[in-house]
C-alpha positions in Angstrom: 0.0 0.0 0.1 2.7 2.6 0.9 4.7 1.8 -2.3 1.5 2.4 -4.2 0.8 5.8 -2.7 4.4 6.9 -3.3 4.2 5.7 -7.0 1.1 7.8 -7.4 2.9 10.8 -5.9 5.9 10.3 -8.2 3.7 10.5 -11.4 1.8 13.6 -10.1 2.5 17.0 -11.4 3.1 19.6 -8.6 5.6 22.3 -7.7 7.5 22.5 -4.4 5.4 25.5 -3.3 2.2 23.8 -4.0 3.3 20.6 -2.0 4.5 22.7 0.9 1.7 25.3 1.3 -0.9 23.0 0.2 -0.2 20.1 2.2 2.9 19.9 4.4 2.5 23.2 6.2 -1.0 22.3 7.2 0.0 18.9 8.4 2.9 20.6 10.3 0.6 22.5 12.5 -0.8 19.3 14.0 2.0 18.9 16.5 2.4 22.6 17.7 -1.4 23.1 18.0 -1.7 19.8 19.9 1.3 20.6 22.2 -0.3 24.0 22.8 -3.7 22.4 24.2 -1.9 19.6 25.8 0.6 21.7 28.0 -1.9 24.4 28.8 -4.9 22.3 29.8 -3.3 18.8 30.7 0.1 19.5 31.6 3.3 17.3 31.2 3.3 14.1 33.1 6.4 12.6 34.0 4.9 9.8 35.8 6.5 10.5 39.3 4.6 13.6 40.3 1.7 16.0 39.4 1.5 17.2 35.7 3.5 20.5 35.2 1.2 22.7 33.7 2.3 25.8 31.7 0.6 29.2 31.6 -1.1 30.5 28.4 1.8 32.5 27.3 4.4 29.9 27.9 2.5 27.3 26.1 1.7 29.7 23.2 5.4 30.6 22.9 6.7 27.1 22.9 4.0 26.2 20.4 5.0 28.8 17.9 8.7 28.1 18.3 7.9 24.3 17.6 5.9 25.2 14.5 8.8 27.4 13.4 11.3 24.6 14.2 9.1 22.2 12.2 8.9 24.5 9.0 12.6 25.2 9.1 13.4 21.6 9.5 11.0 20.6 6.6 12.9 23.1 4.4 16.5 22.3 5.5 15.8 18.6 5.0 14.3 19.0 1.6 17.5 21.2 0.4 19.8 18.7 2.1 17.9 15.7 0.3 18.4 17.8 -3.0 22.0 18.5 -2.2 22.9 14.7 -1.4 21.0 13.6 -4.6 23.8 15.1 -6.7 25.7 12.2 -5.7 22.9 9.5 -5.4 20.3 10.7 -7.8 21.7 13.5 -10.3 18.4 13.5 -12.2 16.1 14.4 -9.3 14.5 17.7 -8.6 13.7 19.9 -5.8 10.1 18.6 -6.3 11.1 15.1 -5.6 13.2 16.3 -2.5 9.9 17.9 -1.1 7.9 15.0 -2.0 10.2 12.7 0.0 10.1 15.0 3.1 6.4 15.3 2.8 6.0 11.5 2.7 8.2 10.5 5.3 6.8 13.3 7.7 3.3 12.5 7.3 3.1 9.7 10.0 5.2 11.8 12.4 3.1 15.1 11.9 -0.3 12.9 12.4 1.3 11.3 15.5 1.8 14.9 16.9 -2.0 14.5 18.2 -0.4 12.5 21.1 0.9 15.9 22.4 -2.9 16.6 23.6 -2.1 14.3 26.6 1.7 15.1 27.2 2.9 12.1 29.0 6.5 10.8 28.6 5.4 7.1 28.7 2.7 7.6 26.1 4.8 9.4 23.9 7.5 6.5 23.8 4.8 3.9 23.3 3.0 5.8 20.5 6.1 7.6 18.8 8.6 4.8 18.6 6.6 2.7 16.2 5.7 5.9 14.3 9.3 6.9 13.9 10.3 3.2 12.7 7.6 3.4 10.2 8.8 6.7 8.9 12.2 5.1 8.5 10.7 2.3 6.4 8.8 4.8 4.3 12.1 6.6 3.8 13.8 3.7 2.4 10.7 2.9 0.3 10.2 6.5 -1.0 13.7 7.3 -2.1 14.1 4.8 -4.9 10.8 5.6 -6.4 10.5 9.4 -6.0 14.3 10.0 -7.1 14.0 7.3 -9.7 17.0 5.5 -8.6 17.8 1.9 -8.2 17.3 0.2 -4.6 21.2 0.1 -3.7 21.6 3.7 -4.3 18.4 4.3 -2.2 19.5 2.4 0.7 22.8 4.4 0.8 21.2 7.7 0.5 18.6 6.8 2.9 21.4 5.9 5.3 23.0 9.4 4.7 19.4 11.2 5.2 18.7 9.2 8.3 22.3 10.2 9.5 21.4 13.8 9.1 18.2 13.7 10.7 19.5 12.1 13.8 22.4 14.6 14.0 20.0 17.5 13.4 17.7 16.2 16.3 20.5 15.9 18.6 21.8 19.2 17.6 18.3 20.8 18.2 18.0 18.9 21.8 21.4 20.4 22.7 20.4 23.8 21.6 17.2 23.6 23.5 19.1 22.4 26.6 21.4 25.2 26.6 18.5 27.7 25.9 16.9 26.5 29.0 20.0 26.5 31.4 20.3 30.2 30.3 16.9 31.0 31.1 15.3 30.9 27.6 12.1 28.9 28.2 9.4 28.5 30.6 9.8 29.2 34.2 8.7 26.1 35.8 9.1 27.4 39.4 11.4 24.5 40.7 
C-alpha cells in the first residue's frame, strides 16, 4: 500500500510551493497546536509527580517556536536531500526532495496528536513505532521518488537518516543550553 501511494505521488504534477503550502505546512501544524492544548490544559506528566502545567503565554510561545522549528526543519531537510541527490540521484529535482520529506514526515506529523496528553510514557509507546514506520517509508520512497535503483536508495537513505539524527540531537542540545540560560518556561522549581 505504501509503495502504491508513493508511486502515484511520483507521477503527479506539482511544484515545491504547491506541496509545501497546500499540504505539508497544514499537516505540520498538528503537533504544535496539539502541544499548545496539551501543555496548557493537561500539563506534562513525567509519571512521578503531578503534571507540570504551563501558563497560556508559555504554552503559546513554545508552540510557536515548535511550529517554526518544524517548518525550518522541513525546508532544510528538503534542501539537504536535494544536495545529497547530486551524488546518489543526479536526475532528481527539488520537487522530488519536497515529496520525500512530505511522505516521510506525514506519519510523524499525524502522530503529533499525542501531544494533547503530554505524557513521557505515552509518547514513547506511540511515537517509537511511528518513527520506525517513517524510516521504512524513507527507504521505500527514495528509490521511487528520486527514480534510482534500490542500492543507491539504501545508501542515500542511510545518509539522510544520519543527517536527521544529527539534526535532532543538535536541536536537543540547543534547547537544553537555552533552558540553562533562562530561555524557556519558568517552571518554578
